[in-house]
N, CA, C and O atoms as CSV, one atom per row, in Angstrom:
chain,resi,resn,atom,element,x,y,z
A,1,MET,N,N,-27.439,8.822,-6.838
A,1,MET,CA,C,-27.641,7.847,-7.895
A,1,MET,C,C,-27.641,6.449,-7.279
A,1,MET,O,O,-26.782,6.123,-6.459
A,2,THR,N,N,-28.581,5.652,-7.669
A,2,THR,CA,C,-28.694,4.285,-7.185
A,2,THR,C,C,-27.689,3.397,-7.904
A,2,THR,O,O,-27.546,3.478,-9.124
A,3,LEU,N,N,-27.000,2.562,-7.162
A,3,LEU,CA,C,-26.024,1.650,-7.746
A,3,LEU,C,C,-26.718,0.445,-8.356
A,3,LEU,O,O,-27.726,-0.039,-7.841
A,4,VAL,N,N,-26.162,-0.028,-9.456
A,4,VAL,CA,C,-26.682,-1.226,-10.118
A,4,VAL,C,C,-26.368,-2.413,-9.225
A,4,VAL,O,O,-25.228,-2.596,-8.799
A,5,ASP,N,N,-27.390,-3.223,-8.942
A,5,ASP,CA,C,-27.175,-4.354,-8.042
A,5,ASP,C,C,-27.713,-5.670,-8.587
A,5,ASP,O,O,-27.803,-6.651,-7.849
A,6,GLU,N,N,-28.069,-5.706,-9.859
A,6,GLU,CA,C,-28.527,-6.945,-10.492
A,6,GLU,C,C,-27.404,-7.465,-11.388
A,6,GLU,O,O,-26.870,-6.725,-12.214
A,7,SER,N,N,-27.055,-8.718,-11.225
A,7,SER,CA,C,-25.921,-9.309,-11.926
A,7,SER,C,C,-25.993,-9.122,-13.442
A,7,SER,O,O,-24.991,-8.788,-14.073
A,8,GLU,N,N,-27.157,-9.334,-14.020
A,8,GLU,CA,C,-27.306,-9.209,-15.473
A,8,GLU,C,C,-27.065,-7.771,-15.934
A,8,GLU,O,O,-26.429,-7.548,-16.964
A,9,ARG,N,N,-27.562,-6.814,-15.187
A,9,ARG,CA,C,-27.358,-5.404,-15.536
A,9,ARG,C,C,-25.903,-5.000,-15.338
A,9,ARG,O,O,-25.378,-4.184,-16.096
A,10,VAL,N,N,-25.249,-5.563,-14.329
A,10,VAL,CA,C,-23.829,-5.293,-14.105
A,10,VAL,C,C,-23.012,-5.791,-15.301
A,10,VAL,O,O,-22.104,-5.105,-15.771
A,11,THR,N,N,-23.340,-6.970,-15.778
A,11,THR,CA,C,-22.651,-7.532,-16.943
A,11,THR,C,C,-22.865,-6.662,-18.171
A,11,THR,O,O,-21.917,-6.380,-18.903
A,12,ARG,N,N,-24.081,-6.240,-18.401
A,12,ARG,CA,C,-24.380,-5.381,-19.561
A,12,ARG,C,C,-23.634,-4.059,-19.470
A,12,ARG,O,O,-23.129,-3.560,-20.476
A,13,LEU,N,N,-23.561,-3.490,-18.278
A,13,LEU,CA,C,-22.856,-2.223,-18.094
A,13,LEU,C,C,-21.369,-2.381,-18.396
A,13,LEU,O,O,-20.785,-1.555,-19.097
A,14,ALA,N,N,-20.765,-3.428,-17.876
A,14,ALA,CA,C,-19.337,-3.665,-18.132
A,14,ALA,C,C,-19.083,-3.805,-19.624
A,14,ALA,O,O,-18.133,-3.224,-20.150
A,15,ARG,N,N,-19.912,-4.561,-20.302
A,15,ARG,CA,C,-19.751,-4.763,-21.744
A,15,ARG,C,C,-19.966,-3.460,-22.516
A,15,ARG,O,O,-19.260,-3.201,-23.490
A,16,ALA,N,N,-20.915,-2.651,-22.100
A,16,ALA,CA,C,-21.171,-1.380,-22.781
A,16,ALA,C,C,-19.993,-0.418,-22.617
A,16,ALA,O,O,-19.574,0.228,-23.578
A,17,ILE,N,N,-19.474,-0.329,-21.417
A,17,ILE,CA,C,-18.336,0.559,-21.165
A,17,ILE,C,C,-17.138,0.117,-21.993
A,17,ILE,O,O,-16.475,0.943,-22.620
A,18,LEU,N,N,-16.859,-1.177,-21.997
A,18,LEU,CA,C,-15.702,-1.669,-22.745
A,18,LEU,C,C,-15.938,-1.628,-24.251
A,18,LEU,O,O,-14.980,-1.530,-25.018
A,19,SER,N,N,-17.178,-1.701,-24.684
A,19,SER,CA,C,-17.470,-1.515,-26.109
A,19,SER,C,C,-17.118,-0.092,-26.534
A,19,SER,O,O,-16.623,0.118,-27.641
A,20,ASP,N,N,-17.368,0.881,-25.667
A,20,ASP,CA,C,-16.966,2.252,-25.962
A,20,ASP,C,C,-15.451,2.377,-26.057
A,20,ASP,O,O,-14.934,3.042,-26.955
A,21,VAL,N,N,-14.744,1.741,-25.137
A,21,VAL,CA,C,-13.278,1.750,-25.204
A,21,VAL,C,C,-12.825,1.159,-26.534
A,21,VAL,O,O,-11.943,1.708,-27.195
A,22,MET,N,N,-13.424,0.049,-26.920
A,22,MET,CA,C,-13.080,-0.609,-28.190
A,22,MET,C,C,-13.371,0.315,-29.371
A,22,MET,O,O,-12.567,0.411,-30.298
A,23,LEU,N,N,-14.493,0.980,-29.339
A,23,LEU,CA,C,-14.888,1.864,-30.434
A,23,LEU,C,C,-13.934,3.050,-30.567
A,23,LEU,O,O,-13.460,3.347,-31.663
A,24,TYR,N,N,-13.658,3.713,-29.473
A,24,TYR,CA,C,-12.854,4.926,-29.516
A,24,TYR,C,C,-11.353,4.680,-29.600
A,24,TYR,O,O,-10.594,5.592,-29.927
A,25,HIS,N,N,-10.924,3.471,-29.311
A,25,HIS,CA,C,-9.492,3.157,-29.316
A,25,HIS,C,C,-9.196,1.904,-30.138
A,25,HIS,O,O,-8.314,1.121,-29.788
A,26,ALA,N,N,-9.930,1.720,-31.221
A,26,ALA,CA,C,-9.814,0.498,-32.025
A,26,ALA,C,C,-8.392,0.266,-32.520
A,26,ALA,O,O,-7.900,-0.862,-32.482
A,27,GLU,N,N,-7.738,1.307,-32.979
A,27,GLU,CA,C,-6.371,1.155,-33.489
A,27,GLU,C,C,-5.407,0.751,-32.376
A,27,GLU,O,O,-4.533,-0.089,-32.589
A,28,GLN,N,N,-5.560,1.336,-31.205
A,28,GLN,CA,C,-4.712,0.969,-30.071
A,28,GLN,C,C,-4.984,-0.474,-29.628
A,28,GLN,O,O,-4.059,-1.184,-29.234
A,29,VAL,N,N,-6.232,-0.902,-29.690
A,29,VAL,CA,C,-6.571,-2.285,-29.354
A,29,VAL,C,C,-5.883,-3.224,-30.342
A,29,VAL,O,O,-5.268,-4.212,-29.940
A,30,ARG,N,N,-5.986,-2.914,-31.634
A,30,ARG,CA,C,-5.344,-3.749,-32.657
A,30,ARG,C,C,-3.839,-3.825,-32.420
A,30,ARG,O,O,-3.263,-4.913,-32.425
A,31,ARG,N,N,-3.210,-2.690,-32.216
A,31,ARG,CA,C,-1.751,-2.671,-31.975
A,31,ARG,C,C,-1.389,-3.427,-30.699
A,31,ARG,O,O,-0.375,-4.123,-30.646
A,32,GLY,N,N,-2.225,-3.286,-29.677
A,32,GLY,CA,C,-1.967,-3.980,-28.420
A,32,GLY,C,C,-2.061,-5.492,-28.555
A,32,GLY,O,O,-1.280,-6.227,-27.951
A,33,ILE,N,N,-3.018,-5.950,-29.349
A,33,ILE,CA,C,-3.142,-7.396,-29.606
A,33,ILE,C,C,-1.919,-7.875,-30.390
A,33,ILE,O,O,-1.319,-8.898,-30.057
A,34,GLU,N,N,-1.560,-7.132,-31.422
A,34,GLU,CA,C,-0.413,-7.525,-32.253
A,34,GLU,C,C,0.876,-7.587,-31.452
A,34,GLU,O,O,1.689,-8.489,-31.652
A,35,ALA,N,N,1.069,-6.642,-30.551
A,35,ALA,CA,C,2.306,-6.564,-29.780
A,35,ALA,C,C,2.222,-7.283,-28.434
A,35,ALA,O,O,3.202,-7.313,-27.689
A,36,ASP,N,N,1.072,-7.855,-28.121
A,36,ASP,CA,C,0.846,-8.531,-26.846
A,36,ASP,C,C,1.116,-7.604,-25.657
A,36,ASP,O,O,1.706,-8.008,-24.655
A,37,ASP,N,N,0.669,-6.351,-25.795
A,37,ASP,CA,C,0.773,-5.402,-24.686
A,37,ASP,C,C,-0.526,-4.599,-24.527
A,37,ASP,O,O,-0.514,-3.432,-24.135
A,38,LEU,N,N,-1.632,-5.256,-24.841
A,38,LEU,CA,C,-2.933,-4.597,-24.855
A,38,LEU,C,C,-3.236,-3.875,-23.548
A,38,LEU,O,O,-3.594,-2.697,-23.563
A,39,PHE,N,N,-3.101,-4.553,-22.439
A,39,PHE,CA,C,-3.509,-3.976,-21.163
A,39,PHE,C,C,-2.549,-2.880,-20.703
A,39,PHE,O,O,-2.977,-1.933,-20.044
A,40,GLU,N,N,-1.280,-2.988,-21.029
A,40,GLU,CA,C,-0.331,-1.928,-20.711
A,40,GLU,C,C,-0.582,-0.719,-21.612
A,40,GLU,O,O,-0.561,0.420,-21.146
A,41,ARG,N,N,-0.815,-0.963,-22.885
A,41,ARG,CA,C,-1.046,0.098,-23.870
A,41,ARG,C,C,-2.299,0.914,-23.530
A,41,ARG,O,O,-2.309,2.135,-23.684
A,42,LEU,N,N,-3.340,0.242,-23.072
A,42,LEU,CA,C,-4.603,0.921,-22.769
A,42,LEU,C,C,-4.810,1.162,-21.269
A,42,LEU,O,O,-5.935,1.402,-20.831
A,43,ALA,N,N,-3.745,1.099,-20.494
A,43,ALA,CA,C,-3.871,1.227,-19.036
A,43,ALA,C,C,-4.630,2.482,-18.592
A,43,ALA,O,O,-5.515,2.370,-17.745
A,44,PRO,N,N,-4.326,3.667,-19.122
A,44,PRO,CA,C,-5.077,4.847,-18.655
A,44,PRO,C,C,-6.563,4.784,-19.028
A,44,PRO,O,O,-7.423,5.129,-18.216
A,45,GLU,N,N,-6.858,4.350,-20.234
A,45,GLU,CA,C,-8.247,4.267,-20.679
A,45,GLU,C,C,-9.016,3.218,-19.882
A,45,GLU,O,O,-10.170,3.431,-19.511
A,46,LEU,N,N,-8.368,2.085,-19.622
A,46,LEU,CA,C,-9.024,1.026,-18.859
A,46,LEU,C,C,-9.211,1.427,-17.401
A,46,LEU,O,O,-10.213,1.067,-16.782
A,47,ALA,N,N,-8.261,2.163,-16.854
A,47,ALA,CA,C,-8.398,2.633,-15.472
A,47,ALA,C,C,-9.580,3.600,-15.353
A,47,ALA,O,O,-10.352,3.528,-14.397
A,48,GLU,N,N,-9.716,4.497,-16.318
A,48,GLU,CA,C,-10.843,5.428,-16.309
A,48,GLU,C,C,-12.171,4.695,-16.476
A,48,GLU,O,O,-13.148,5.001,-15.794
A,49,ALA,N,N,-12.195,3.732,-17.385
A,49,ALA,CA,C,-13.407,2.942,-17.611
A,49,ALA,C,C,-13.769,2.148,-16.366
A,49,ALA,O,O,-14.941,2.069,-15.996
A,50,ARG,N,N,-12.774,1.562,-15.721
A,50,ARG,CA,C,-13.030,0.772,-14.506
A,50,ARG,C,C,-13.540,1.657,-13.376
A,50,ARG,O,O,-14.431,1.262,-12.625
A,51,ALA,N,N,-12.980,2.838,-13.258
A,51,ALA,CA,C,-13.432,3.764,-12.215
A,51,ALA,C,C,-14.902,4.140,-12.432
A,51,ALA,O,O,-15.674,4.228,-11.477
A,52,TYR,N,N,-15.276,4.357,-13.673
A,52,TYR,CA,C,-16.671,4.662,-13.975
A,52,TYR,C,C,-17.566,3.474,-13.630
A,52,TYR,O,O,-18.615,3.640,-13.007
A,53,PHE,N,N,-17.148,2.276,-14.036
A,53,PHE,CA,C,-17.895,1.049,-13.720
A,53,PHE,C,C,-18.076,0.916,-12.210
A,53,PHE,O,O,-19.183,0.675,-11.728
A,54,ASP,N,N,-16.987,1.074,-11.472
A,54,ASP,CA,C,-17.042,0.935,-10.015
A,54,ASP,C,C,-17.954,1.978,-9.372
A,54,ASP,O,O,-18.573,1.715,-8.341
A,55,SER,N,N,-18.036,3.150,-9.975
A,55,SER,CA,C,-18.885,4.204,-9.407
A,55,SER,C,C,-20.370,3.935,-9.628
A,55,SER,O,O,-21.214,4.534,-8.961
A,56,ARG,N,N,-20.694,3.048,-10.551
A,56,ARG,CA,C,-22.086,2.776,-10.909
A,56,ARG,C,C,-22.624,1.466,-10.354
A,56,ARG,O,O,-23.832,1.230,-10.398
A,57,VAL,N,N,-21.741,0.602,-9.829
A,57,VAL,CA,C,-22.125,-0.771,-9.489
A,57,VAL,C,C,-21.937,-1.040,-8.003
A,57,VAL,O,O,-20.975,-0.578,-7.390
A,58,GLU,N,N,-22.872,-1.796,-7.435
A,58,GLU,CA,C,-22.757,-2.263,-6.055
A,58,GLU,C,C,-21.509,-3.147,-5.962
A,58,GLU,O,O,-21.432,-4.151,-6.670
A,59,PRO,N,N,-20.531,-2.812,-5.116
A,59,PRO,CA,C,-19.261,-3.546,-5.075
A,59,PRO,C,C,-19.395,-5.058,-4.869
A,59,PRO,O,O,-18.691,-5.831,-5.520
A,60,ALA,N,N,-20.267,-5.480,-3.994
A,60,ALA,CA,C,-20.400,-6.924,-3.732
A,60,ALA,C,C,-20.897,-7.660,-4.970
A,60,ALA,O,O,-20.459,-8.776,-5.247
A,61,VAL,N,N,-21.788,-7.055,-5.701
A,61,VAL,CA,C,-22.321,-7.686,-6.918
A,61,VAL,C,C,-21.238,-7.724,-7.990
A,61,VAL,O,O,-21.098,-8.721,-8.698
A,62,ALA,N,N,-20.481,-6.652,-8.109
A,62,ALA,CA,C,-19.397,-6.610,-9.101
A,62,ALA,C,C,-18.367,-7.703,-8.825
A,62,ALA,O,O,-17.928,-8.391,-9.746
A,63,ARG,N,N,-17.982,-7.863,-7.564
A,63,ARG,CA,C,-17.002,-8.900,-7.204
A,63,ARG,C,C,-17.560,-10.292,-7.459
A,63,ARG,O,O,-16.872,-11.146,-8.018
A,64,ALA,N,N,-18.781,-10.518,-7.059
A,64,ALA,CA,C,-19.383,-11.848,-7.190
A,64,ALA,C,C,-19.575,-12.247,-8.646
A,64,ALA,O,O,-19.438,-13.420,-8.992
A,65,SER,N,N,-19.887,-11.292,-9.489
A,65,SER,CA,C,-20.177,-11.626,-10.891
A,65,SER,C,C,-18.922,-11.700,-11.756
A,65,SER,O,O,-18.938,-12.326,-12.816
A,66,ASN,N,N,-17.831,-11.063,-11.314
A,66,ASN,CA,C,-16.596,-10.997,-12.104
A,66,ASN,C,C,-16.881,-10.419,-13.497
A,66,ASN,O,O,-16.182,-10.736,-14.459
A,67,ALA,N,N,-17.893,-9.583,-13.596
A,67,ALA,CA,C,-18.356,-9.054,-14.882
A,67,ALA,C,C,-17.290,-8.255,-15.603
A,67,ALA,O,O,-17.165,-8.349,-16.824
A,68,TRP,N,N,-16.522,-7.470,-14.867
A,68,TRP,CA,C,-15.519,-6.627,-15.524
A,68,TRP,C,C,-14.467,-7.477,-16.243
A,68,TRP,O,O,-14.168,-7.235,-17.412
A,69,ASN,N,N,-13.917,-8.454,-15.558
A,69,ASN,CA,C,-12.864,-9.284,-16.162
A,69,ASN,C,C,-13.391,-10.106,-17.332
A,69,ASN,O,O,-12.705,-10.255,-18.343
A,70,ARG,N,N,-14.588,-10.632,-17.204
A,70,ARG,CA,C,-15.172,-11.385,-18.321
A,70,ARG,C,C,-15.415,-10.477,-19.509
A,70,ARG,O,O,-15.180,-10.873,-20.651
A,71,ALA,N,N,-15.884,-9.261,-19.256
A,71,ALA,CA,C,-16.131,-8.316,-20.351
A,71,ALA,C,C,-14.826,-7.897,-21.019
A,71,ALA,O,O,-14.798,-7.698,-22.234
A,72,LEU,N,N,-13.748,-7.759,-20.256
A,72,LEU,CA,C,-12.444,-7.448,-20.861
A,72,LEU,C,C,-12.079,-8.488,-21.915
A,72,LEU,O,O,-11.666,-8.148,-23.023
A,73,VAL,N,N,-12.235,-9.738,-21.562
A,73,VAL,CA,C,-11.892,-10.814,-22.492
A,73,VAL,C,C,-12.880,-10.861,-23.653
A,73,VAL,O,O,-12.471,-10.925,-24.813
A,74,ASP,N,N,-14.161,-10.830,-23.352
A,74,ASP,CA,C,-15.187,-10.931,-24.402
A,74,ASP,C,C,-15.139,-9.764,-25.381
A,74,ASP,O,O,-15.207,-9.965,-26.594
A,75,VAL,N,N,-15.024,-8.567,-24.869
A,75,VAL,CA,C,-15.138,-7.386,-25.717
A,75,VAL,C,C,-13.810,-7.024,-26.377
A,75,VAL,O,O,-13.760,-6.848,-27.594
A,76,LEU,N,N,-12.741,-6.909,-25.603
A,76,LEU,CA,C,-11.482,-6.464,-26.187
A,76,LEU,C,C,-10.708,-7.583,-26.875
A,76,LEU,O,O,-10.183,-7.385,-27.971
A,77,VAL,N,N,-10.633,-8.729,-26.261
A,77,VAL,CA,C,-9.798,-9.799,-26.804
A,77,VAL,C,C,-10.563,-10.639,-27.831
A,77,VAL,O,O,-10.104,-10.783,-28.964
A,78,PHE,N,N,-11.698,-11.185,-27.464
A,78,PHE,CA,C,-12.415,-12.077,-28.376
A,78,PHE,C,C,-12.834,-11.368,-29.657
A,78,PHE,O,O,-12.733,-11.938,-30.743
A,79,ARG,N,N,-13.301,-10.139,-29.539
A,79,ARG,CA,C,-13.696,-9.402,-30.742
A,79,ARG,C,C,-12.507,-9.083,-31.640
A,79,ARG,O,O,-12.687,-8.749,-32.811
A,80,SER,N,N,-11.306,-9.183,-31.107
A,80,SER,CA,C,-10.098,-8.904,-31.884
A,80,SER,C,C,-9.428,-10.186,-32.358
A,80,SER,O,O,-8.254,-10.169,-32.728
A,81,ARG,N,N,-10.145,-11.279,-32.353
A,81,ARG,CA,C,-9.546,-12.582,-32.659
A,81,ARG,C,C,-9.001,-12.673,-34.085
A,81,ARG,O,O,-8.173,-13.543,-34.357
A,82,ALA,N,N,-9.434,-11.810,-35.003
A,82,ALA,CA,C,-8.944,-11.834,-36.381
A,82,ALA,C,C,-7.586,-11.142,-36.519
A,82,ALA,O,O,-6.916,-11.282,-37.543
A,83,VAL,N,N,-7.187,-10.407,-35.504
A,83,VAL,CA,C,-5.901,-9.702,-35.543
A,83,VAL,C,C,-4.785,-10.716,-35.342
A,83,VAL,O,O,-4.834,-11.540,-34.429
A,84,ARG,N,N,-3.785,-10.646,-36.201
A,84,ARG,CA,C,-2.647,-11.559,-36.063
A,84,ARG,C,C,-1.866,-11.211,-34.799
A,84,ARG,O,O,-1.575,-10.048,-34.521
A,85,SER,N,N,-1.538,-12.251,-34.051
A,85,SER,CA,C,-0.851,-12.047,-32.787
A,85,SER,C,C,0.041,-13.240,-32.487
A,85,SER,O,O,-0.307,-14.371,-32.825
A,86,PRO,N,N,1.176,-13.007,-31.861
A,86,PRO,CA,C,2.039,-14.125,-31.480
A,86,PRO,C,C,1.466,-14.990,-30.358
A,86,PRO,O,O,1.967,-16.085,-30.101
A,87,ILE,N,N,0.416,-14.501,-29.687
A,87,ILE,CA,C,-0.135,-15.275,-28.568
A,87,ILE,C,C,-1.207,-16.251,-28.999
A,87,ILE,O,O,-1.661,-17.051,-28.182
A,88,TRP,N,N,-1.640,-16.214,-30.283
A,88,TRP,CA,C,-2.570,-17.216,-30.778
A,88,TRP,C,C,-2.350,-17.531,-32.201
A,88,TRP,O,O,-3.061,-18.363,-32.766
């Protein structure tokens, strides 16, 4: 399988993978935002998602684009901005 090596496609892939995490674990995401333990609560799911992302993407492009970390914030945190939380 050819690795994704275009920055824009890497970003789209990261967002798609994390959108699936959000879809399948919406209640856990909500609880994690409310309790300010989102990343600890979803650690196994995020580790699996990250491993899949890493298996599909050229490592140098992934590091240079920081797509995974930006997608974490955009998809999991920003989309949950309506959830009441002590951190905002």
